[in-house]
All heavy atoms as an XYZ file, in Angstrom:
647
protein
N      -5.012     18.731     -3.333
C      -5.192     17.840     -2.272
C      -4.481     18.202     -0.966
O      -3.434     18.639     -1.241
C      -4.728     16.390     -2.778
C      -4.767     15.324     -1.824
S      -4.279     13.702     -2.495
C      -5.296     13.513     -3.755
N      -5.190     18.149      0.172
C      -4.554     18.484      1.370
C      -3.314     17.506      1.703
O      -3.551     16.418      1.743
C      -5.569     18.521      2.440
C      -5.027     19.008      3.789
O      -3.876     19.574      3.893
O      -5.780     18.644      4.826
N      -2.098     18.137      2.013
C      -0.837     17.251      2.225
C      -1.098     16.380      3.405
O      -0.534     15.343      3.423
C       0.207     18.219      2.205
C       1.489     17.399      2.119
C       2.790     18.201      1.963
O       2.644     19.271      1.212
O       3.726     18.091      2.679
N      -1.961     16.786      4.429
C      -2.062     16.027      5.575
C      -2.797     14.668      5.340
O      -2.859     13.876      6.101
C      -2.835     16.795      6.677
O      -4.175     17.094      6.301
N      -3.497     14.637      4.239
C      -4.223     13.394      3.773
C      -3.340     12.404      3.122
O      -3.903     11.272      2.771
C      -5.471     13.757      2.799
C      -6.497     14.522      3.634
C      -7.717     14.987      2.785
N      -7.834     14.309      1.477
C      -8.534     14.798      0.578
N      -9.251     15.921      0.758
N      -8.726     14.221     -0.493
N      -2.085     12.670      2.895
C      -1.161     11.788      2.134
C      -0.333     11.129      3.138
O       0.138     11.691      4.171
C      -0.301     12.607      1.228
C      -1.084     13.294     -0.077
C      -0.045     14.143     -0.753
C      -1.713     12.383     -0.785
N       0.074      9.808      2.755
C       0.922      8.983      3.706
C       2.163      8.499      2.678
O       1.985      8.140      1.586
C       0.127      7.757      4.257
C       1.059      7.036      5.185
C      -0.392      6.858      3.304
C       0.409      5.992      6.061
N       3.282      8.743      3.280
C       4.520      8.382      2.569
C       4.662      6.921      2.622
O       4.705      6.351      3.731
C       5.708      9.184      3.234
C       6.998      8.886      2.503
O       7.083      8.052      1.617
N       7.998      9.687      2.834
N       4.849      6.275      1.475
C       5.022      4.963      1.311
C       6.467      4.581      0.729
O       6.785      3.445      0.353
C       3.977      4.163      0.435
C       2.648      4.261      1.085
C       3.931      4.712     -0.959
N       7.361      5.509      0.812
C       8.742      5.267      0.493
C       9.067      5.733     -0.888
O       8.247      5.840     -1.762
N      10.356      6.169     -0.992
C      10.947      6.580     -2.302
C      10.188      7.741     -3.056
O      10.028      7.806     -4.206
C      11.097      5.398     -3.151
C      11.976      4.271     -2.531
C      11.290      3.110     -2.206
C      13.327      4.464     -2.397
C      12.132      2.080     -1.673
C      14.139      3.463     -1.718
C      13.480      2.283     -1.286
N       9.602      8.600     -2.256
C       8.958      9.717     -2.819
C       7.592      9.489     -3.285
O       6.999     10.189     -4.120
N       6.943      8.342     -2.887
C       5.725      7.867     -3.314
C       4.691      8.109     -2.126
O       5.006      7.859     -1.049
C       5.630      6.462     -3.632
C       6.480      6.070     -4.851
O       6.351      6.710     -5.871
N       7.473      5.245     -4.671
N       3.560      8.754     -2.477
C       2.547      8.942     -1.483
C       1.189      8.542     -1.884
O       0.963      8.467     -3.170
C       2.443     10.573     -1.251
C       3.679     11.157     -0.799
C       4.701     11.522     -1.526
C       3.707     11.439      0.690
C       5.848     12.063     -1.071
C       4.823     12.052      1.208
C       5.990     12.307      0.362
N       0.348      8.078     -0.831
C      -0.966      7.651     -1.177
C      -1.972      8.394     -0.350
O      -1.661      8.806      0.792
C      -1.082      6.119     -0.836
C      -0.201      5.350     -1.664
C      -2.469      5.543     -0.951
C       0.020      3.796     -1.319
N      -3.180      8.684     -0.845
C      -4.158      9.369     -0.136
C      -4.675      8.382      0.913
O      -5.340      7.293      0.603
C      -5.365      9.762     -1.044
C      -6.445     10.436     -0.453
O      -6.460     10.522      0.823
N      -7.379     11.020     -1.220
N      -4.379      8.715      2.206
C      -4.793      7.713      3.220
C      -6.329      7.482      3.416
O      -6.663      6.455      4.009
C      -4.145      8.173      4.572
C      -4.701      9.338      5.236
C      -3.869      9.773      6.466
C      -4.485     10.819      7.204
N      -3.684     11.050      8.418
N      -7.059      8.341      2.905
C      -8.596      8.140      3.077
C      -8.988      7.030      2.131
O     -10.154      6.547      2.222
C      -9.255      9.380      2.693
C      -9.052     10.530      3.762
C      -9.627     11.950      3.420
O     -10.312     11.944      2.445
O      -9.394     12.788      4.218
N      -8.137      6.670      1.089
C      -8.622      5.709      0.118
C      -8.253      4.179      0.595
O      -8.489      3.206      0.019
C      -8.037      5.878     -1.276
C      -8.314      7.292     -1.800
C      -9.730      7.501     -2.335
N     -10.203      6.516     -3.073
C     -10.286      6.556     -4.521
N      -9.870      7.714     -5.055
N     -10.856      5.702     -5.209
N      -7.343      4.132      1.660
C      -6.822      2.891      2.125
C      -7.777      2.079      2.955
O      -8.401      2.685      3.839
C      -5.498      3.196      2.929
C      -4.322      3.702      2.210
C      -4.999      1.806      3.545
C      -3.109      4.149      2.860
N      -8.029      0.784      2.485
C      -8.806     -0.113      3.245
C      -8.055     -1.010      4.183
O      -8.460     -1.129      5.402
C      -9.752     -0.957      2.236
C     -10.698     -0.185      1.446
C     -10.344     -2.098      3.036
C     -11.365     -0.852      0.375
N      -6.929     -1.541      3.706
C      -6.140     -2.305      4.557
C      -4.610     -2.317      4.097
O      -4.307     -2.006      2.962
C      -6.635     -3.861      4.308
N      -3.772     -2.528      5.170
C      -2.351     -2.709      4.887
C      -2.029     -4.169      5.424
O      -2.220     -4.401      6.638
C      -1.626     -1.704      5.757
C      -1.994     -0.361      5.385
C      -0.074     -1.931      5.533
C      -1.358      0.768      6.249
N      -1.663     -5.030      4.401
C      -1.429     -6.417      4.848
C       0.061     -6.811      4.369
O       0.715     -6.231      3.554
C      -2.453     -7.303      4.126
C      -3.741     -7.038      4.576
C      -2.247     -7.129      2.685
N       0.471     -7.927      5.072
C       1.670     -8.536      4.735
C       1.624     -9.453      3.412
O       0.499    -10.065      3.145
C       2.048     -9.585      5.928
O       3.208    -10.240      5.542
N       2.540     -9.383      2.753
C       2.433    -10.141      1.294
C       2.659    -11.625      1.364
O       2.683    -12.223      0.299
C       3.528     -9.367      0.536
C       4.527     -9.161      1.409
C       3.828     -8.706      2.745
N       2.736    -12.241      2.467
C       3.315    -13.578      2.537
C       2.156    -14.644      2.423
O       2.499    -15.761      1.874
C       3.865    -13.875      3.946
C       5.012    -12.931      4.044
O       5.770    -12.694      3.100
O       5.421    -12.600      5.239
N       0.902    -14.510      2.671
C      -0.098    -15.530      2.698
C      -0.655    -15.753      1.287
O      -0.470    -14.860      0.406
C      -1.316    -15.056      3.561
O      -2.032    -14.017      2.842
N      -1.114    -16.992      1.021
C      -1.544    -17.410     -0.320
C      -2.715    -16.430     -0.812
O      -2.803    -16.163     -1.932
C      -2.010    -18.816     -0.193
N      -3.678    -16.196      0.169
C      -4.853    -15.309     -0.404
C      -4.363    -13.967     -0.814
O      -4.837    -13.437     -1.896
C      -5.824    -15.222      0.819
C      -5.495    -16.342      1.538
C      -3.932    -16.657      1.436
N      -3.360    -13.291     -0.254
C      -2.844    -12.090     -0.614
C      -2.064    -12.159     -2.008
O      -2.291    -11.248     -2.824
C      -2.015    -11.426      0.572
C      -1.366    -10.208      0.102
C      -2.816    -11.217      1.799
N      -1.404    -13.315     -2.189
C      -0.703    -13.485     -3.343
C      -1.612    -13.718     -4.610
O      -1.383    -13.120     -5.645
C       0.153    -14.657     -3.283
C       1.363    -14.503     -2.473
C       2.236    -15.668     -2.254
C       3.499    -15.540     -1.364
N       4.229    -16.624     -1.171
N      -2.771    -14.269     -4.280
C      -3.884    -14.473     -5.254
C      -4.444    -13.099     -5.641
O      -4.680    -12.713     -6.754
C      -4.933    -15.388     -4.853
C      -4.639    -16.842     -5.198
C      -5.982    -17.796     -4.911
N      -6.435    -17.728     -3.668
C      -6.105    -18.412     -2.692
N      -5.154    -19.199     -2.694
N      -6.669    -18.167     -1.364
N      -4.743    -12.335     -4.562
C      -5.224    -10.984     -4.821
C      -4.338    -10.062     -5.514
O      -4.769     -9.454     -6.512
C      -5.448    -10.356     -3.294
C      -6.164     -9.048     -3.354
C      -7.696     -9.229     -3.739
C      -6.284     -8.469     -1.891
N      -3.057    -10.295     -5.343
C      -1.996     -9.533     -6.052
C      -2.012     -9.895     -7.576
O      -2.024     -9.122     -8.505
C      -0.629     -9.712     -5.593
C       0.538     -8.885     -6.249
C       1.797     -9.218     -5.625
C       2.411    -10.381     -6.244
N       3.833    -10.623     -5.981
N      -2.105    -11.164     -7.808
C      -2.129    -11.871     -9.281
C      -3.380    -11.388     -9.837
O      -3.441    -10.998    -11.103
C      -2.126    -13.244     -9.215
C      -0.719    -13.859     -8.787
O       0.231    -12.976     -8.765
O      -0.662    -14.991     -8.333
N      -4.593    -11.290     -9.230
C      -5.837    -10.903     -9.890
C      -5.714     -9.385    -10.220
O      -6.142     -8.988    -11.273
C      -6.934    -11.129     -8.890
C      -7.333    -12.582     -8.713
C      -8.323    -12.861     -7.610
O      -8.921    -11.818     -7.152
O      -8.583    -14.052     -7.362
N      -5.101     -8.543     -9.306
C      -4.947     -7.143     -9.520
C      -4.053     -6.978    -10.711
O      -4.340     -6.008    -11.601
C      -4.417     -6.400     -8.392
N      -2.989     -7.759    -10.972
C      -2.106     -7.581    -12.091
C      -2.879     -7.955    -13.360
O      -2.769     -7.221    -14.333
C      -0.943     -8.505    -11.968
C       0.103     -8.319    -13.004
C       1.289     -9.228    -12.620
C       2.425     -8.915    -13.671
N       3.688     -9.640    -13.369
N      -3.793     -8.925    -13.328
C      -4.496     -9.321    -14.605
C      -5.520     -8.158    -14.933
O      -5.770     -7.919    -16.166
C      -5.246    -10.625    -14.258
O      -4.369    -11.660    -14.110
N      -6.044     -7.588    -13.903
C      -6.993     -6.511    -14.167
C      -6.399     -5.087    -14.352
O      -7.159     -4.131    -14.435
C      -8.068     -6.475    -12.916
N      -5.079     -5.083    -14.348
C      -4.349     -3.860    -14.520
C      -4.639     -2.896    -13.394
O      -4.819     -1.590    -13.701
C      -4.588     -3.271    -15.893
C      -4.235     -4.160    -17.012
C      -3.620     -3.401    -18.241
C      -3.371     -4.306    -19.409
N      -2.465     -5.387    -19.262
N      -4.718     -3.323    -12.233
C      -5.025     -2.501    -11.021
C      -3.858     -2.728    -10.002
O      -4.136     -2.528     -8.830
C      -6.336     -2.898    -10.343
C      -7.499     -2.445    -11.230
C      -8.710     -2.441    -10.487
C      -9.870     -1.634    -11.294
N     -10.882     -1.121    -10.439
N      -2.667     -3.087    -10.382
C      -1.532     -3.329     -9.595
C      -0.587     -2.162     -9.724
O      -0.284     -1.854    -10.908
C      -0.804     -4.715     -9.863
C       0.408     -4.942     -8.989
C      -0.114     -5.341     -7.566
C       1.059     -6.202     -9.589
N      -0.204     -1.542     -8.653
C       0.681     -0.442     -8.671
C       1.886     -0.882     -7.901
O       1.839     -1.184     -6.742
C       0.092      0.890     -8.057
C       1.153      1.996     -8.077
C      -1.195      1.186     -8.713
N       3.089     -0.850     -8.522
C       4.375     -1.226     -7.813
C       5.208     -0.006     -7.453
O       5.607      0.758     -8.194
C       5.277     -1.993     -8.765
C       6.491     -2.639     -8.133
O       6.730     -2.287     -6.976
O       7.112     -3.441     -8.790
N       5.149      0.257     -6.097
C       5.746      1.424     -5.536
C       7.015      1.050     -4.920
O       7.567      1.784     -3.952
C       4.823      2.260     -4.680
N       7.700     -0.053     -5.132
C       8.851     -0.560     -4.440
C      10.114     -0.028     -4.999
O      11.063     -0.137     -4.348
C       8.870     -2.070     -4.555
O       8.897     -2.584     -5.857
C       7.684     -2.752     -3.844
N      10.091      0.446     -6.331
C      11.258      0.963     -6.877
C      12.295     -0.117     -6.938
O      13.566      0.046     -6.720
C      11.889      2.183     -6.271
S      10.765      3.581     -6.385
N      11.912     -1.356     -7.226
C      12.812     -2.564     -7.317
C      13.245     -3.189     -6.029
O      14.100     -4.227     -6.028
N      12.767     -2.733     -4.847
C      13.021     -3.425     -3.627
C      12.033     -4.562     -3.357
O      11.063     -4.558     -4.060
C      13.020     -2.241     -2.454
C      13.768     -1.039     -2.697
C      15.312     -1.312     -2.920
N      16.106     -0.140     -2.586
C      16.176      0.869     -3.298
N      15.480      1.143     -4.259
N      17.160      1.858     -2.939
N      12.354     -5.259     -2.318
C      11.501     -6.288     -1.838
C      10.169     -5.738     -1.385
O      10.039     -4.748     -0.575
C      12.095     -7.029     -0.766
C      11.326     -8.198     -0.152
C      11.989     -8.952      0.834
C      11.055    -10.084      1.294
N      11.592    -10.931      2.347
N       9.007     -6.517     -1.669
C       7.737     -6.067     -1.296
C       7.515     -6.444      0.133
O       7.592     -7.645      0.456
C       6.577     -6.587     -2.179
O       6.775     -6.210     -3.522
C       5.196     -6.227     -1.688
N       7.296     -5.446      1.040
C       7.086     -5.913      2.480
C       5.737     -5.620      2.921
O       5.295     -6.186      3.921
C       8.154     -5.015      3.311
C       9.567     -5.309      2.958
C      10.517     -4.721      3.958
N      11.868     -4.863      3.528
C      12.681     -5.930      3.773
N      12.197     -6.853      4.413
N      13.856     -5.935      3.376
N       4.921     -4.842      2.282
C       3.521     -4.678      2.605
C       2.713     -4.504      1.238
O       3.272     -4.103      0.173
C       3.353     -3.280      3.301
O       4.089     -3.273      4.505
N       1.457     -4.767      1.394
C       0.527     -4.563      0.293
C      -0.644     -3.715      0.804
O      -1.196     -3.975      1.870
C      -0.016     -5.868     -0.269
C       1.051     -6.664     -0.954
C      -1.121     -5.654     -1.222
C       0.806     -7.912     -1.605
N      -0.978     -2.646      0.033
C      -2.045     -1.678      0.452
C      -3.233     -2.048     -0.443
O      -2.929     -2.054     -1.672
C      -1.576     -0.211      0.355
C      -0.563      0.009      1.391
C      -2.766      0.647      0.552
C       0.087      1.399      1.277
N      -4.344     -2.213      0.105
C      -5.577     -2.449     -0.684
C      -6.339     -1.116     -0.546
O      -6.660     -0.628      0.598
C      -6.350     -3.562     -0.070
C      -5.538     -4.732     -0.061
C      -7.612     -3.827     -0.955
C      -5.967     -5.944      0.645
N      -6.936     -0.533     -1.686
C      -7.603      0.689     -1.680
C      -9.066      0.313     -1.953
O      -9.428     -0.719     -2.394
C      -7.112      1.678     -2.781
O      -7.212      1.125     -3.998
C      -5.496      1.895     -2.567
N      -9.865      1.474     -1.767
C     -11.276      1.313     -1.991
C     -11.618      1.242     -3.503
O     -12.774      0.940     -3.788
C     -12.093      2.526     -1.326
C     -11.673      3.883     -1.834
O     -10.642      3.898     -2.651
O     -12.279      4.856     -1.363
N     -10.659      1.478     -4.386
C     -10.984      1.437     -5.822
C     -10.439      0.012     -6.370
O     -10.271      0.022     -7.543
C     -10.296      2.540     -6.560
O      -8.931      2.548     -6.293
N     -10.146     -0.822     -5.510
C      -9.744     -2.323     -5.755
C      -8.328     -2.302     -6.451
O      -7.908     -3.224     -7.043
C     -10.711     -2.929     -6.785
C     -11.951     -3.284     -6.076
O     -12.044     -3.438     -4.851
O     -13.038     -3.362     -6.746
N      -7.566     -1.175     -6.180
C      -6.098     -1.103     -6.572
C      -5.304     -1.758     -5.535
O      -5.615     -1.650     -4.304
C      -5.665      0.302     -6.863
C      -6.182      0.855     -8.175
N      -7.352      1.429     -8.365
C      -5.532      0.846     -9.303
C      -7.449      1.793     -9.533
N      -6.447      1.521    -10.266
N      -4.244     -2.505     -5.787
C      -3.346     -3.070     -4.952
C      -2.031     -2.358     -5.124
O      -1.510     -2.327     -6.304
C      -3.251     -4.619     -5.317
C      -4.593     -5.373     -5.289
C      -2.182     -5.291     -4.317
C      -5.257     -5.323     -3.863
N      -1.427     -1.854     -4.067
C      -0.235     -1.124     -4.125
C       0.905     -1.950     -3.320
O       0.760     -2.276     -2.222
C      -0.380      0.232     -3.575
C      -1.485      0.956     -4.277
C       0.969      1.032     -3.574
C      -2.031      2.122     -3.603
N       1.998     -2.267     -4.066
C       3.109     -2.954     -3.451
C       4.073     -1.958     -2.911
O       4.437     -0.992     -3.557
C       3.816     -3.738     -4.529
C       2.997     -4.646     -5.356
C       3.993     -5.445     -6.342
C       2.238     -5.669     -4.502
N       4.451     -2.112     -1.575
C       5.176     -1.147     -0.873
C       6.366     -1.739     -0.230
O       6.311     -2.910      0.329
C       4.236     -0.439      0.209
C       5.074      0.458      0.995
C       3.099      0.125     -0.324
N       7.605     -1.085     -0.197
C       8.854     -1.737      0.327
C       8.934     -1.363      1.860
O      10.023     -1.566      2.337
C       9.935     -0.941     -0.382
C       9.333      0.375     -0.683
C       7.950      0.102     -0.896
N       7.984     -1.003      2.568
C       7.922     -0.633      4.001
C       7.224     -1.661      4.747
O       6.112     -2.057      4.217
C       7.459      0.728      4.249
C       8.334      1.726      3.480
C       7.465      1.089      5.664
C       7.887      3.146      3.487
N       7.536     -2.061      5.981
C       6.780     -3.019      6.815
C       5.410     -2.551      7.172
O       5.339     -1.386      7.284
C       7.593     -3.229      8.070
C       8.896     -3.963      7.968
C       8.699     -5.512      7.566
O       7.644     -6.049      7.587
N       9.845     -6.088      7.167
N       4.436     -3.461      7.297
C       3.140     -2.944      7.706
C       3.117     -2.159      8.937
O       2.334     -1.250      9.079
C       2.275     -4.385      7.746
C       3.110     -5.273      6.989
C       4.408     -4.838      7.114
N       3.837     -2.657      9.937
C       3.868     -1.953     11.199
C       4.239     -0.414     11.138
O       3.832      0.470     11.736
C       4.789     -2.732     12.314
C       4.351     -4.036     12.553
C       4.742     -5.105     11.560
O       5.600     -4.795     10.626
O       4.288     -6.233     11.657
N       5.347     -0.304     10.296
C       5.844      1.156     10.030
C       4.768      2.086      9.366
O       4.536      3.210      9.730
C       7.108      1.083      9.130
O       8.065      0.130      9.786
C       7.719      2.367      9.034
N       4.163      1.400      8.379
C       3.092      2.146      7.722
C       1.890      2.438      8.577
O       1.396      3.645      8.624
C       2.448      1.309      6.472
C       3.349      1.336      5.230
C       2.750      0.439      4.211
C       3.539      2.582      4.612
N       1.654      1.496      9.478
C       0.524      1.702     10.380
C       0.893      2.912     11.340
O      -0.030      3.780     11.769
C       0.141      0.486     11.203
N       2.133      2.891     11.839
C       2.644      4.015     12.689
C       2.499      5.304     12.023
O       2.075      6.351     12.539
N       2.881      5.364     10.647
C       2.757      6.739      9.962
C       1.297      7.173      9.922
O       0.981      8.176      9.883
C       3.408      6.521      8.622
C       4.897      6.325      8.655
C       5.483      6.267      7.333
N       6.922      5.987      7.348
C       7.715      5.838      6.271
N       7.173      5.899      5.056
N       8.985      5.634      6.408
N       0.452      6.169      9.596
C      -0.885      6.418      9.472
C      -1.541      6.994     10.691
O      -2.161      7.969     10.742
C      -1.657      5.041      9.105
C      -3.063      5.174      8.486
C      -3.214      5.355      7.135
C      -4.160      5.172      9.287
C      -4.506      5.528      6.619
C      -5.427      5.201      8.768
C      -5.510      5.351      7.437
N      -1.206      6.359     11.781
C      -1.680      6.735     13.084
C      -1.083      8.122     13.487
O      -1.698      9.033     14.030
C      -1.540      5.706     14.187
C      -2.322      4.447     13.956
C      -1.845      3.411     15.000
O      -0.889      3.573     15.796
O      -2.515      2.386     14.895
N       0.177      8.365     13.293
C       0.827      9.580     13.506
C       0.260     10.787     12.918
O      -0.030     11.801     13.374
C       2.356      9.468     13.302
C       3.237     10.613     13.695
C       4.582     10.513     13.318
C       4.773     11.450     12.073
N       6.182     11.446     11.643
N      -0.149     10.488     11.748
C      -0.705     11.633     10.926
C      -2.208     12.026     11.386
O      -2.636     13.116     11.104
C      -0.816     11.320      9.393
C       0.471     11.249      8.734
O       1.429     11.747      9.298
O       0.670     10.619      7.677
N      -2.712     11.013     12.110
C      -4.167     11.412     12.516
C      -4.130     12.277     13.831
O      -5.199     12.849     14.234
C      -4.870      9.994     12.932
C      -5.347      9.417     11.560
O      -5.444     10.080     10.494
O      -5.678      8.187     11.727
N      -2.998     12.358     14.488
C      -2.842     13.173     15.659
C      -2.934     14.611     15.444
O      -2.730     15.188     14.448
C      -1.525     12.912     16.485
C      -1.484     11.372     16.856
C      -0.118     11.110     17.504
O       0.747     11.906     17.441
O      -0.060      9.982     18.027
């Protein structure tokens, strides 16, 4: 896999940025429901390493990834890598 296609989501965890559909804040009720449904379907990935979840990444394979980095920071990393 080409390293330029990966985005750092903290603590040595990387995600293929071509698979990302959305980066959202975990505070709203619909996102919380989405997280619970992913957990039931065994499609929830916790990449927080015990820290507070600050962002949720939704992928094209319906996986939900919990991330300890703010959505704005992730979006900046996403855009920076595209340059």
